[in-house]
All heavy atoms as TSV, in Angstrom:
chain	resi	resn	atom	element	x	y	z
A	1	MET	N	N	0.867	-1.200	0.037
A	1	MET	CA	C	0.004	-0.029	0.000
A	1	MET	C	C	0.877	1.251	0.002
A	1	MET	O	O	1.793	1.288	0.807
A	1	MET	CB	C	-0.881	-0.122	1.158
A	1	MET	CG	C	-1.855	1.082	1.302
A	1	MET	SD	S	-3.169	0.947	2.429
A	1	MET	CE	C	-2.428	0.526	3.971
A	2	LYS	N	N	0.638	2.172	-0.922
A	2	LYS	CA	C	1.386	3.373	-0.993
A	2	LYS	C	C	1.058	4.268	0.199
A	2	LYS	O	O	-0.163	4.606	0.428
A	2	LYS	CB	C	1.084	4.137	-2.356
A	2	LYS	CG	C	1.673	3.367	-3.541
A	2	LYS	CD	C	1.338	4.146	-4.772
A	2	LYS	CE	C	1.906	3.365	-5.936
A	2	LYS	NZ	N	1.665	4.014	-7.186
A	3	ALA	N	N	2.071	4.896	0.773
A	3	ALA	CA	C	1.786	5.751	1.952
A	3	ALA	C	C	1.445	7.240	1.514
A	3	ALA	O	O	0.641	7.877	2.267
A	3	ALA	CB	C	3.050	5.929	2.711
A	4	SER	N	N	1.772	7.711	0.456
A	4	SER	CA	C	1.524	9.154	0.091
A	4	SER	C	C	0.222	9.346	-0.597
A	4	SER	O	O	-0.048	10.532	-1.074
A	4	SER	CB	C	2.718	9.728	-0.781
A	4	SER	OG	O	2.736	9.004	-1.988
A	5	ILE	N	N	-0.580	8.385	-0.940
A	5	ILE	CA	C	-1.792	8.558	-1.603
A	5	ILE	C	C	-3.022	8.736	-0.805
A	5	ILE	O	O	-4.077	9.135	-1.293
A	5	ILE	CB	C	-2.024	7.562	-2.650
A	5	ILE	CG1	C	-2.323	6.061	-2.015
A	5	ILE	CG2	C	-0.909	7.308	-3.675
A	5	ILE	CD1	C	-2.665	5.089	-3.000
A	6	HIS	N	N	-2.992	8.469	0.516
A	6	HIS	CA	C	-4.115	8.542	1.320
A	6	HIS	C	C	-4.314	10.026	1.844
A	6	HIS	O	O	-3.341	10.719	2.086
A	6	HIS	CB	C	-4.027	7.577	2.684
A	6	HIS	CG	C	-4.053	6.165	1.974
A	6	HIS	ND1	N	-5.094	5.497	1.534
A	6	HIS	CD2	C	-2.983	5.387	1.852
A	6	HIS	CE1	C	-4.741	4.394	1.146
A	6	HIS	NE2	N	-3.535	4.126	1.362
A	7	PRO	N	N	-5.565	10.513	2.020
A	7	PRO	CA	C	-5.796	11.890	2.470
A	7	PRO	C	C	-5.370	11.920	3.876
A	7	PRO	O	O	-5.438	10.941	4.803
A	7	PRO	CB	C	-7.276	12.037	2.234
A	7	PRO	CG	C	-7.810	10.669	2.231
A	7	PRO	CD	C	-6.877	9.883	1.664
A	8	ASP	N	N	-5.007	13.100	4.410
A	8	ASP	CA	C	-4.722	13.487	5.807
A	8	ASP	C	C	-5.950	13.684	6.669
A	8	ASP	O	O	-6.548	14.690	6.412
A	8	ASP	CB	C	-3.778	14.622	5.891
A	8	ASP	CG	C	-3.416	15.110	7.221
A	8	ASP	OD1	O	-3.288	14.079	8.105
A	8	ASP	OD2	O	-3.345	16.157	7.518
A	9	TYR	N	N	-6.317	12.728	7.414
A	9	TYR	CA	C	-7.431	12.862	8.308
A	9	TYR	C	C	-7.072	13.605	9.652
A	9	TYR	O	O	-5.957	13.274	10.159
A	9	TYR	CB	C	-8.116	11.567	8.741
A	9	TYR	CG	C	-9.019	11.038	7.665
A	9	TYR	CD1	C	-8.410	10.095	6.769
A	9	TYR	CD2	C	-10.330	11.401	7.508
A	9	TYR	CE1	C	-9.215	9.532	5.766
A	9	TYR	CE2	C	-11.011	10.947	6.487
A	9	TYR	CZ	C	-10.526	10.128	5.595
A	9	TYR	OH	O	-11.361	9.615	4.683
A	10	HIS	N	N	-7.771	14.637	10.131
A	10	HIS	CA	C	-7.348	15.386	11.327
A	10	HIS	C	C	-8.730	15.723	11.984
A	10	HIS	O	O	-9.771	15.683	11.379
A	10	HIS	CB	C	-6.599	16.513	11.020
A	10	HIS	CG	C	-6.979	17.316	9.766
A	10	HIS	ND1	N	-6.604	17.018	8.422
A	10	HIS	CD2	C	-7.970	18.301	9.725
A	10	HIS	CE1	C	-7.214	17.861	7.698
A	10	HIS	NE2	N	-8.038	18.599	8.464
A	11	MET	N	N	-8.656	16.228	13.229
A	11	MET	CA	C	-9.809	16.623	13.958
A	11	MET	C	C	-10.137	18.112	13.722
A	11	MET	O	O	-9.315	18.916	13.541
A	11	MET	CB	C	-9.640	16.499	15.446
A	11	MET	CG	C	-9.360	15.105	16.001
A	11	MET	SD	S	-10.694	14.020	15.670
A	11	MET	CE	C	-11.892	14.563	16.742
A	12	ILE	N	N	-11.439	18.261	13.457
A	12	ILE	CA	C	-12.004	19.665	13.106
A	12	ILE	C	C	-13.309	19.834	13.999
A	12	ILE	O	O	-13.788	18.924	14.520
A	12	ILE	CB	C	-12.341	19.862	11.740
A	12	ILE	CG1	C	-13.543	19.068	11.186
A	12	ILE	CG2	C	-11.188	19.889	10.854
A	12	ILE	CD1	C	-14.221	19.598	9.918
A	13	LYS	N	N	-13.564	21.116	14.213
A	13	LYS	CA	C	-14.899	21.374	14.960
A	13	LYS	C	C	-15.868	21.812	14.072
A	13	LYS	O	O	-15.675	22.661	13.130
A	13	LYS	CB	C	-14.678	22.454	16.035
A	13	LYS	CG	C	-15.803	22.700	16.892
A	13	LYS	CD	C	-15.648	23.908	17.773
A	13	LYS	CE	C	-14.359	24.056	18.505
A	13	LYS	NZ	N	-14.399	25.216	19.457
A	14	VAL	N	N	-17.116	21.284	14.147
A	14	VAL	CA	C	-18.219	21.654	13.286
A	14	VAL	C	C	-19.239	22.451	14.211
A	14	VAL	O	O	-19.629	21.976	15.250
A	14	VAL	CB	C	-18.904	20.432	12.647
A	14	VAL	CG1	C	-20.088	20.859	11.817
A	14	VAL	CG2	C	-17.942	19.659	11.836
A	15	VAL	N	N	-19.619	23.659	13.717
A	15	VAL	CA	C	-20.614	24.407	14.440
A	15	VAL	C	C	-21.924	24.482	13.581
A	15	VAL	O	O	-21.826	24.933	12.447
A	15	VAL	CB	C	-20.089	25.793	14.642
A	15	VAL	CG1	C	-21.007	26.689	15.460
A	15	VAL	CG2	C	-18.722	25.869	15.453
A	16	MET	N	N	-22.909	23.956	14.207
A	16	MET	CA	C	-24.181	24.033	13.541
A	16	MET	C	C	-24.871	25.370	13.637
A	16	MET	O	O	-24.453	26.300	14.224
A	16	MET	CB	C	-25.275	22.954	14.233
A	16	MET	CG	C	-24.565	21.628	14.480
A	16	MET	SD	S	-24.426	20.740	13.053
A	16	MET	CE	C	-25.900	19.811	13.025
A	17	THR	N	N	-26.069	25.547	12.819
A	17	THR	CA	C	-26.640	26.814	12.778
A	17	THR	C	C	-27.176	27.227	14.088
A	17	THR	O	O	-27.320	28.462	14.318
A	17	THR	CB	C	-27.773	26.851	11.682
A	17	THR	OG1	O	-28.777	25.819	12.116
A	17	THR	CG2	C	-27.304	26.563	10.333
A	18	ASP	N	N	-27.517	26.316	14.986
A	18	ASP	CA	C	-28.035	26.842	16.275
A	18	ASP	C	C	-27.004	27.018	17.315
A	18	ASP	O	O	-27.301	27.270	18.515
A	18	ASP	CB	C	-29.139	25.821	16.828
A	18	ASP	CG	C	-28.533	24.468	17.087
A	18	ASP	OD1	O	-27.406	24.097	16.752
A	18	ASP	OD2	O	-29.298	23.583	17.562
A	19	GLY	N	N	-25.771	26.810	16.941
A	19	GLY	CA	C	-24.725	27.096	17.909
A	19	GLY	C	C	-24.036	25.749	18.476
A	19	GLY	O	O	-23.031	25.941	19.134
A	20	THR	N	N	-24.727	24.710	18.376
A	20	THR	CA	C	-24.055	23.441	18.902
A	20	THR	C	C	-22.969	23.019	18.089
A	20	THR	O	O	-22.783	23.350	16.951
A	20	THR	CB	C	-25.137	22.271	18.865
A	20	THR	OG1	O	-25.605	22.124	17.546
A	20	THR	CG2	C	-26.346	22.569	19.706
A	21	GLU	N	N	-21.999	22.412	18.812
A	21	GLU	CA	C	-20.624	22.120	18.259
A	21	GLU	C	C	-20.369	20.608	18.495
A	21	GLU	O	O	-20.851	20.024	19.499
A	21	GLU	CB	C	-19.586	22.873	18.890
A	21	GLU	CG	C	-19.731	24.399	18.825
A	21	GLU	CD	C	-18.623	25.108	19.707
A	21	GLU	OE1	O	-17.886	24.492	20.412
A	21	GLU	OE2	O	-18.517	26.357	19.520
A	22	TYR	N	N	-19.567	20.082	17.581
A	22	TYR	CA	C	-19.014	18.718	17.799
A	22	TYR	C	C	-17.738	18.649	17.034
A	22	TYR	O	O	-17.590	19.349	16.085
A	22	TYR	CB	C	-20.117	17.655	17.403
A	22	TYR	CG	C	-20.294	17.532	15.935
A	22	TYR	CD1	C	-19.595	16.627	15.128
A	22	TYR	CD2	C	-21.448	18.310	15.328
A	22	TYR	CE1	C	-19.968	16.554	13.769
A	22	TYR	CE2	C	-21.713	18.152	14.010
A	22	TYR	CZ	C	-20.942	17.235	13.273
A	22	TYR	OH	O	-21.197	17.223	11.911
A	23	GLU	N	N	-16.870	17.637	17.503
A	23	GLU	CA	C	-15.596	17.360	16.844
A	23	GLU	C	C	-15.801	16.079	16.021
A	23	GLU	O	O	-16.332	15.142	16.499
A	23	GLU	CB	C	-14.512	17.331	17.828
A	23	GLU	CG	C	-14.262	18.672	18.417
A	23	GLU	CD	C	-12.863	18.664	19.199
A	23	GLU	OE1	O	-12.170	17.714	19.123
A	23	GLU	OE2	O	-12.578	19.637	19.877
A	24	THR	N	N	-15.152	16.082	14.938
A	24	THR	CA	C	-15.108	14.938	13.984
A	24	THR	C	C	-13.759	14.921	13.237
A	24	THR	O	O	-12.991	15.923	13.107
A	24	THR	CB	C	-16.259	15.036	13.100
A	24	THR	OG1	O	-16.372	13.726	12.363
A	24	THR	CG2	C	-16.287	16.170	12.057
A	25	ARG	N	N	-13.526	13.796	12.637
A	25	ARG	CA	C	-12.410	13.598	11.712
A	25	ARG	C	C	-12.793	13.932	10.334
A	25	ARG	O	O	-13.821	13.570	9.855
A	25	ARG	CB	C	-11.872	12.260	11.768
A	25	ARG	CG	C	-11.219	11.876	13.094
A	25	ARG	CD	C	-10.851	10.446	13.338
A	25	ARG	NE	N	-10.182	9.911	12.027
A	25	ARG	CZ	C	-8.930	9.510	11.917
A	25	ARG	NH1	N	-8.184	9.515	13.012
A	25	ARG	NH2	N	-8.562	8.988	10.739
A	26	SER	N	N	-11.897	14.685	9.556
A	26	SER	CA	C	-12.200	15.170	8.295
A	26	SER	C	C	-11.010	15.397	7.498
A	26	SER	O	O	-9.832	15.537	8.092
A	26	SER	CB	C	-12.976	16.429	8.395
A	26	SER	OG	O	-13.291	16.911	6.994
A	27	THR	N	N	-11.135	15.418	6.109
A	27	THR	CA	C	-9.987	15.879	5.336
A	27	THR	C	C	-10.014	17.318	4.986
A	27	THR	O	O	-9.172	17.921	4.359
A	27	THR	CB	C	-9.960	15.050	4.021
A	27	THR	OG1	O	-11.131	15.237	3.305
A	27	THR	CG2	C	-9.732	13.666	4.255
A	28	TRP	N	N	-11.138	17.993	5.442
A	28	TRP	CA	C	-11.454	19.389	5.165
A	28	TRP	C	C	-10.486	20.287	6.110
A	28	TRP	O	O	-10.380	19.913	7.199
A	28	TRP	CB	C	-12.938	19.800	5.420
A	28	TRP	CG	C	-13.185	21.220	5.161
A	28	TRP	CD1	C	-13.464	21.760	4.070
A	28	TRP	CD2	C	-13.209	22.232	6.164
A	28	TRP	NE1	N	-13.777	23.143	4.207
A	28	TRP	CE2	C	-13.529	23.381	5.524
A	28	TRP	CE3	C	-12.988	22.245	7.552
A	28	TRP	CZ2	C	-13.708	24.550	6.209
A	28	TRP	CZ3	C	-13.249	23.430	8.140
A	28	TRP	CH2	C	-13.438	24.661	7.458
A	29	GLY	N	N	-9.950	21.432	5.543
A	29	GLY	CA	C	-9.170	22.260	6.360
A	29	GLY	C	C	-7.951	21.639	6.859
A	29	GLY	O	O	-7.281	20.821	6.294
A	30	SER	N	N	-7.578	22.110	8.089
A	30	SER	CA	C	-6.324	21.699	8.812
A	30	SER	C	C	-6.718	21.277	10.245
A	30	SER	O	O	-7.866	21.563	10.619
A	30	SER	CB	C	-5.211	22.736	8.732
A	30	SER	OG	O	-5.737	23.924	9.399
A	31	GLU	N	N	-5.751	20.786	10.932
A	31	GLU	CA	C	-6.025	20.402	12.353
A	31	GLU	C	C	-6.499	21.489	13.120
A	31	GLU	O	O	-5.920	22.552	13.162
A	31	GLU	CB	C	-4.738	19.944	12.928
A	31	GLU	CG	C	-4.790	19.396	14.293
A	31	GLU	CD	C	-5.394	18.061	14.439
A	31	GLU	OE1	O	-5.350	17.236	13.555
A	31	GLU	OE2	O	-6.035	17.917	15.477
A	32	GLY	N	N	-7.598	21.301	13.786
A	32	GLY	CA	C	-8.197	22.360	14.746
A	32	GLY	C	C	-9.113	23.407	13.947
A	32	GLY	O	O	-9.557	24.286	14.576
A	33	ALA	N	N	-9.419	23.225	12.673
A	33	ALA	CA	C	-10.128	24.224	11.847
A	33	ALA	C	C	-11.602	24.137	12.365
A	33	ALA	O	O	-12.065	23.157	12.949
A	33	ALA	CB	C	-10.036	23.886	10.428
A	34	VAL	N	N	-12.277	25.255	12.202
A	34	VAL	CA	C	-13.729	25.322	12.529
A	34	VAL	C	C	-14.558	25.452	11.291
A	34	VAL	O	O	-14.370	26.405	10.495
A	34	VAL	CB	C	-14.002	26.501	13.499
A	34	VAL	CG1	C	-15.472	26.639	13.843
A	34	VAL	CG2	C	-13.094	26.393	14.691
A	35	MET	N	N	-15.627	24.549	11.045
A	35	MET	CA	C	-16.472	24.584	9.959
A	35	MET	C	C	-17.832	25.109	10.468
A	35	MET	O	O	-18.443	24.465	11.292
A	35	MET	CB	C	-16.612	23.266	9.324
A	35	MET	CG	C	-17.579	23.157	8.165
A	35	MET	SD	S	-18.030	21.439	7.574
A	35	MET	CE	C	-16.469	21.141	6.657
A	36	ASN	N	N	-18.213	26.317	10.076
A	36	ASN	CA	C	-19.549	26.943	10.365
A	36	ASN	C	C	-20.482	26.622	9.221
A	36	ASN	O	O	-20.323	26.934	8.181
A	36	ASN	CB	C	-19.326	28.409	10.520
A	36	ASN	CG	C	-18.557	28.787	11.750
A	36	ASN	OD1	O	-18.780	28.241	12.781
A	36	ASN	ND2	N	-17.503	29.553	11.440
A	37	LEU	N	N	-21.516	25.829	9.593
A	37	LEU	CA	C	-22.544	25.392	8.672
A	37	LEU	C	C	-23.561	26.488	8.584
A	37	LEU	O	O	-23.995	27.111	9.427
A	37	LEU	CB	C	-23.223	24.029	9.082
A	37	LEU	CG	C	-22.284	22.899	9.202
A	37	LEU	CD1	C	-23.182	21.742	9.660
A	37	LEU	CD2	C	-21.540	22.529	7.975
A	38	GLU	N	N	-23.999	26.694	7.202
A	38	GLU	CA	C	-24.950	27.681	6.916
A	38	GLU	C	C	-26.436	27.032	6.926
A	38	GLU	O	O	-27.381	27.694	7.207
A	38	GLU	CB	C	-24.687	28.305	5.595
A	38	GLU	CG	C	-23.468	29.094	5.572
A	38	GLU	CD	C	-23.155	29.687	4.189
A	38	GLU	OE1	O	-24.099	29.469	3.244
A	38	GLU	OE2	O	-22.080	30.327	3.955
A	39	ILE	N	N	-26.372	25.768	6.637
A	39	ILE	CA	C	-27.686	24.861	6.618
A	39	ILE	C	C	-27.301	23.657	7.142
A	39	ILE	O	O	-26.266	22.995	6.857
A	39	ILE	CB	C	-28.134	24.717	5.136
A	39	ILE	CG1	C	-28.973	26.080	4.815
A	39	ILE	CG2	C	-29.007	23.617	4.951
A	39	ILE	CD1	C	-29.802	25.949	3.484
A	40	ASP	N	N	-28.139	23.063	8.149
A	40	ASP	CA	C	-28.000	21.793	8.597
A	40	ASP	C	C	-29.371	21.091	8.671
A	40	ASP	O	O	-30.380	21.617	8.247
A	40	ASP	CB	C	-27.243	21.856	9.898
A	40	ASP	CG	C	-27.963	22.514	11.025
A	40	ASP	OD1	O	-29.256	22.846	10.859
A	40	ASP	OD2	O	-27.360	22.937	12.009
A	41	SER	N	N	-29.447	19.905	9.245
A	41	SER	CA	C	-30.681	19.199	9.357
A	41	SER	C	C	-31.679	19.772	10.293
A	41	SER	O	O	-32.818	19.472	10.167
A	41	SER	CB	C	-30.351	17.738	9.805
A	41	SER	OG	O	-29.850	17.702	11.102
A	42	LYS	N	N	-31.348	20.767	11.048
A	42	LYS	CA	C	-32.277	21.419	11.881
A	42	LYS	C	C	-32.988	22.617	11.277
A	42	LYS	O	O	-34.073	23.147	11.709
A	42	LYS	CB	C	-31.618	21.756	13.129
A	42	LYS	CG	C	-31.234	20.677	14.052
A	42	LYS	CD	C	-30.386	21.169	15.207
A	42	LYS	CE	C	-29.888	19.953	15.963
A	42	LYS	NZ	N	-28.973	20.396	17.134
A	43	SER	N	N	-32.387	23.051	10.100
A	43	SER	CA	C	-32.851	24.345	9.555
A	43	SER	C	C	-33.237	24.127	8.070
A	43	SER	O	O	-33.879	25.004	7.534
A	43	SER	CB	C	-31.742	25.428	9.641
A	43	SER	OG	O	-30.661	25.097	8.875
A	44	HIS	N	N	-32.829	22.973	7.426
A	44	HIS	CA	C	-33.111	22.827	6.011
A	44	HIS	C	C	-34.645	22.283	5.806
A	44	HIS	O	O	-35.041	21.431	6.481
A	44	HIS	CB	C	-32.207	21.826	5.450
A	44	HIS	CG	C	-32.199	21.827	3.877
A	44	HIS	ND1	N	-33.049	21.175	3.218
A	44	HIS	CD2	C	-31.397	22.467	3.020
A	44	HIS	CE1	C	-32.872	21.269	1.884
A	44	HIS	NE2	N	-31.888	22.166	1.789
A	45	PRO	N	N	-35.314	22.799	4.917
A	45	PRO	CA	C	-36.769	22.372	4.654
A	45	PRO	C	C	-36.903	20.998	4.279
A	45	PRO	O	O	-37.912	20.296	4.534
A	45	PRO	CB	C	-37.221	23.340	3.483
A	45	PRO	CG	C	-36.332	24.312	3.461
A	45	PRO	CD	C	-34.965	24.001	4.019
A	46	ALA	N	N	-35.893	20.355	3.735
A	46	ALA	CA	C	-36.058	18.919	3.468
A	46	ALA	C	C	-36.185	18.003	4.619
A	46	ALA	O	O	-36.773	17.082	4.497
A	46	ALA	CB	C	-34.754	18.489	2.611
A	47	TRP	N	N	-35.543	18.462	5.811
A	47	TRP	CA	C	-35.592	17.614	6.989
A	47	TRP	C	C	-36.705	18.170	7.957
A	47	TRP	O	O	-37.162	17.429	8.716
A	47	TRP	CB	C	-34.354	17.650	7.664
A	47	TRP	CG	C	-33.258	16.744	6.964
A	47	TRP	CD1	C	-33.286	15.400	7.001
A	47	TRP	CD2	C	-32.230	17.217	6.305
A	47	TRP	NE1	N	-32.156	15.025	6.290
A	47	TRP	CE2	C	-31.524	16.106	5.787
A	47	TRP	CE3	C	-31.733	18.486	5.868
A	47	TRP	CZ2	C	-30.357	16.226	5.060
A	47	TRP	CZ3	C	-30.587	18.592	5.185
A	47	TRP	CH2	C	-29.923	17.440	4.719
A	48	THR	N	N	-37.010	19.428	7.814
A	48	THR	CA	C	-38.029	20.047	8.880
A	48	THR	C	C	-39.492	19.982	8.327
A	48	THR	O	O	-40.307	20.371	9.067
A	48	THR	CB	C	-37.631	21.603	9.192
A	48	THR	OG1	O	-37.628	22.236	7.878
A	48	THR	CG2	C	-36.212	21.575	9.710
A	49	GLY	N	N	-39.620	19.590	7.071
A	49	GLY	CA	C	-40.952	19.532	6.471
A	49	GLY	C	C	-41.524	20.968	6.185
A	49	GLY	O	O	-42.660	21.147	6.195
A	50	GLY	N	N	-40.656	21.906	5.854
A	50	GLY	CA	C	-41.037	23.228	5.608
A	50	GLY	C	C	-41.798	23.339	4.351
A	50	GLY	O	O	-41.808	22.387	3.427
A	51	ASN	N	N	-42.354	24.456	4.036
A	51	ASN	CA	C	-43.181	24.664	2.850
A	51	ASN	C	C	-42.244	24.763	1.622
A	51	ASN	O	O	-41.333	25.531	1.714
A	51	ASN	CB	C	-44.115	25.880	2.913
A	51	ASN	CG	C	-45.095	25.785	4.004
A	51	ASN	OD1	O	-45.592	24.561	4.326
A	51	ASN	ND2	N	-45.554	26.800	4.568
A	52	GLN	N	N	-42.504	24.072	0.586
A	52	GLN	CA	C	-41.828	24.184	-0.628
A	52	GLN	C	C	-42.774	24.859	-1.665
A	52	GLN	O	O	-43.826	24.616	-1.762
A	52	GLN	CB	C	-41.303	22.864	-1.086
A	52	GLN	CG	C	-40.424	22.218	-0.232
A	52	GLN	CD	C	-40.061	20.849	-0.704
A	52	GLN	OE1	O	-40.716	20.322	-1.610
A	52	GLN	NE2	N	-38.872	20.317	-0.209
A	53	GLN	N	N	-42.114	25.704	-2.477
A	53	GLN	CA	C	-42.782	26.402	-3.507
A	53	GLN	C	C	-42.297	25.866	-4.853
A	53	GLN	O	O	-41.003	25.836	-5.104
A	53	GLN	CB	C	-42.638	27.871	-3.418
A	53	GLN	CG	C	-43.247	28.525	-2.215
A	53	GLN	CD	C	-43.129	29.957	-2.243
A	53	GLN	OE1	O	-42.471	30.553	-2.984
A	53	GLN	NE2	N	-43.615	30.569	-1.186
A	54	LEU	N	N	-43.122	25.480	-5.818
A	54	LEU	CA	C	-42.773	24.905	-7.100
A	54	LEU	C	C	-42.764	26.203	-7.965
A	54	LEU	O	O	-43.779	26.908	-8.094
A	54	LEU	CB	C	-43.699	23.943	-7.605
A	54	LEU	CG	C	-43.701	22.653	-6.669
A	54	LEU	CD1	C	-44.744	21.679	-7.201
A	54	LEU	CD2	C	-42.374	21.976	-6.760
A	55	MET	N	N	-41.738	26.372	-8.736
A	55	MET	CA	C	-41.617	27.421	-9.763
A	55	MET	C	C	-42.226	27.045	-11.004
A	55	MET	O	O	-41.813	25.867	-11.508
A	55	MET	CB	C	-40.114	27.826	-9.884
A	55	MET	CG	C	-39.513	28.370	-8.612
A	55	MET	SD	S	-40.104	29.896	-7.961
A	55	MET	CE	C	-39.506	30.964	-9.240
A	56	ASP	N	N	-43.060	27.700	-11.687
A	56	ASP	CA	C	-43.641	27.444	-12.876
A	56	ASP	C	C	-42.869	28.099	-14.048
A	56	ASP	O	O	-43.317	29.341	-14.213
A	56	ASP	CB	C	-45.076	27.704	-12.967
A	56	ASP	CG	C	-45.770	27.166	-14.114
A	56	ASP	OD1	O	-45.124	26.400	-14.915
A	56	ASP	OD2	O	-46.991	27.483	-14.394
A	57	ARG	N	N	-41.959	27.381	-14.541
A	57	ARG	CA	C	-41.075	28.117	-15.590
A	57	ARG	C	C	-41.458	27.623	-17.042
A	57	ARG	O	O	-41.522	26.504	-17.306
A	57	ARG	CB	C	-39.596	27.767	-15.268
A	57	ARG	CG	C	-38.991	28.264	-14.024
A	57	ARG	CD	C	-37.589	27.966	-13.968
A	57	ARG	NE	N	-37.153	28.519	-12.665
A	57	ARG	CZ	C	-36.149	28.234	-11.989
A	57	ARG	NH1	N	-35.303	27.222	-12.533
A	57	ARG	NH2	N	-35.726	28.725	-10.881
A	58	GLY	N	N	-41.933	28.536	-17.713
A	58	GLY	CA	C	-42.414	28.260	-19.095
A	58	GLY	C	C	-43.678	27.495	-19.163
A	58	GLY	O	O	-43.980	26.831	-20.183
A	59	GLY	N	N	-44.439	27.569	-17.986
A	59	GLY	CA	C	-45.725	26.829	-18.091
A	59	GLY	C	C	-45.700	25.360	-17.938
A	59	GLY	O	O	-46.737	24.648	-18.205
A	60	ARG	N	N	-44.565	24.814	-17.500
A	60	ARG	CA	C	-44.367	23.388	-17.593
A	60	ARG	C	C	-45.219	22.821	-16.278
A	60	ARG	O	O	-45.812	21.747	-16.425
A	60	ARG	CB	C	-43.027	23.063	-17.214
A	60	ARG	CG	C	-42.012	23.276	-18.451
A	60	ARG	CD	C	-40.698	22.809	-18.190
A	60	ARG	NE	N	-39.749	23.815	-18.679
A	60	ARG	CZ	C	-38.567	24.059	-18.282
A	60	ARG	NH1	N	-38.111	23.430	-17.249
A	60	ARG	NH2	N	-37.859	25.026	-18.847
A	61	LEU	N	N	-45.271	23.447	-15.236
A	61	LEU	CA	C	-45.976	22.943	-14.147
A	61	LEU	C	C	-47.506	22.995	-14.396
A	61	LEU	O	O	-48.208	21.945	-14.145
A	61	LEU	CB	C	-45.787	23.741	-12.742
A	61	LEU	CG	C	-46.359	23.289	-11.522
A	61	LEU	CD1	C	-45.983	21.855	-11.237
A	61	LEU	CD2	C	-45.992	24.132	-10.412
A	62	SER	N	N	-48.022	24.092	-14.955
A	62	SER	CA	C	-49.477	24.153	-15.276
A	62	SER	C	C	-49.751	23.168	-16.422
A	62	SER	O	O	-50.880	22.615	-16.411
A	62	SER	CB	C	-49.831	25.578	-15.706
A	62	SER	OG	O	-49.032	25.936	-16.790
A	63	LYS	N	N	-48.859	22.888	-17.308
A	63	LYS	CA	C	-49.058	21.876	-18.362
A	63	LYS	C	C	-49.235	20.538	-17.782
A	63	LYS	O	O	-50.070	19.740	-18.092
A	63	LYS	CB	C	-48.008	21.918	-19.414
A	63	LYS	CG	C	-48.200	21.196	-20.672
A	63	LYS	CD	C	-47.113	21.112	-21.660
A	63	LYS	CE	C	-46.815	22.590	-22.144
A	63	LYS	NZ	N	-45.756	22.645	-23.168
A	64	PHE	N	N	-48.359	20.244	-16.860
A	64	PHE	CA	C	-48.327	18.937	-16.114
A	64	PHE	C	C	-49.617	18.713	-15.395
A	64	PHE	O	O	-50.265	17.702	-15.450
A	64	PHE	CB	C	-47.166	18.744	-15.253
A	64	PHE	CG	C	-47.048	17.490	-14.439
A	64	PHE	CD1	C	-46.496	16.428	-15.083
A	64	PHE	CD2	C	-47.650	17.496	-13.198
A	64	PHE	CE1	C	-46.531	15.126	-14.248
A	64	PHE	CE2	C	-47.591	16.224	-12.593
A	64	PHE	CZ	C	-47.006	15.145	-13.055
A	65	ASN	N	N	-50.016	19.715	-14.646
A	65	ASN	CA	C	-51.259	19.638	-13.795
A	65	ASN	C	C	-52.486	19.579	-14.799
A	65	ASN	O	O	-53.396	18.747	-14.368
A	65	ASN	CB	C	-51.390	20.774	-12.948
A	65	ASN	CG	C	-50.418	20.798	-11.745
A	65	ASN	OD1	O	-50.008	19.806	-11.319
A	65	ASN	ND2	N	-50.128	21.910	-11.284
A	66	LYS	N	N	-52.467	20.128	-15.872
A	66	LYS	CA	C	-53.698	20.110	-16.837
A	66	LYS	C	C	-53.689	18.706	-17.401
A	66	LYS	O	O	-54.722	18.105	-17.577
A	66	LYS	CB	C	-53.409	21.130	-17.906
A	66	LYS	CG	C	-54.554	21.179	-18.852
A	66	LYS	CD	C	-54.195	22.176	-20.015
A	66	LYS	CE	C	-55.258	22.195	-21.054
A	66	LYS	NZ	N	-54.966	23.170	-22.138
A	67	ARG	N	N	-52.537	18.118	-17.601
A	67	ARG	CA	C	-52.485	16.718	-18.255
A	67	ARG	C	C	-52.776	15.688	-17.307
A	67	ARG	O	O	-53.481	14.720	-17.632
A	67	ARG	CB	C	-51.066	16.585	-18.870
A	67	ARG	CG	C	-50.919	15.388	-19.768
A	67	ARG	CD	C	-49.508	15.464	-20.356
A	67	ARG	NE	N	-49.611	14.797	-21.538
A	67	ARG	CZ	C	-48.347	14.469	-22.256
A	67	ARG	NH1	N	-47.248	14.981	-21.854
A	67	ARG	NH2	N	-48.434	13.986	-23.406
A	68	PHE	N	N	-52.228	15.726	-16.086
A	68	PHE	CA	C	-52.340	14.621	-15.127
A	68	PHE	C	C	-53.192	15.010	-13.889
A	68	PHE	O	O	-53.264	14.134	-12.924
A	68	PHE	CB	C	-50.910	14.085	-14.741
A	68	PHE	CG	C	-50.103	13.591	-15.919
A	68	PHE	CD1	C	-49.093	14.314	-16.405
A	68	PHE	CD2	C	-50.424	12.462	-16.419
A	68	PHE	CE1	C	-48.248	13.873	-17.489
A	68	PHE	CE2	C	-49.753	11.966	-17.512
A	68	PHE	CZ	C	-48.637	12.662	-18.106
A	69	GLY	N	N	-53.719	16.154	-13.716
A	69	GLY	CA	C	-54.297	16.496	-12.501
A	69	GLY	C	C	-55.595	15.766	-12.197
A	69	GLY	O	O	-55.858	15.738	-11.069
A	70	GLY	N	N	-56.233	15.158	-13.201
A	70	GLY	CA	C	-57.509	14.523	-12.872
A	70	GLY	C	C	-57.262	13.022	-12.471
A	70	GLY	O	O	-58.270	12.249	-12.365
A	71	LEU	N	N	-56.002	12.493	-12.433
A	71	LEU	CA	C	-55.753	11.104	-12.155
A	71	LEU	C	C	-56.206	10.674	-10.780
A	71	LEU	O	O	-56.682	9.572	-10.550
A	71	LEU	CB	C	-54.328	10.711	-12.343
A	71	LEU	CG	C	-53.843	10.677	-13.881
A	71	LEU	CD1	C	-52.463	10.337	-13.929
A	71	LEU	CD2	C	-54.667	9.668	-14.680
A	72	GLY	N	N	-56.074	11.572	-9.806
A	72	GLY	CA	C	-56.611	11.334	-8.413
A	72	GLY	C	C	-55.890	10.080	-7.747
A	72	GLY	O	O	-56.646	9.183	-7.365
A	73	LEU	N	N	-54.543	9.893	-7.777
A	73	LEU	CA	C	-53.941	8.771	-7.249
A	73	LEU	C	C	-54.117	8.856	-5.735
A	73	LEU	O	O	-54.014	8.593	-4.773
A	73	LEU	CB	C	-52.396	8.791	-7.544
A	73	LEU	CG	C	-52.150	8.727	-9.073
A	73	LEU	CD1	C	-50.710	8.807	-9.314
A	73	LEU	CD2	C	-52.698	7.330	-9.671
């Protein structure tokens, strides 16, 4: 096994959007670096069930609803 091809794992601190912190091993940054997250599982709509808005670009959404809206699955 070649010694120089593996990434350097080191300890970093991750700070969540609500201020909670934890330490983990990573190849990001350098030893002791702090990664501040802008979005995490506590704030992202995909995990929190937030309202999503569908953009109707070029009438595609309305065309889809017109075509398949009456199926009532």
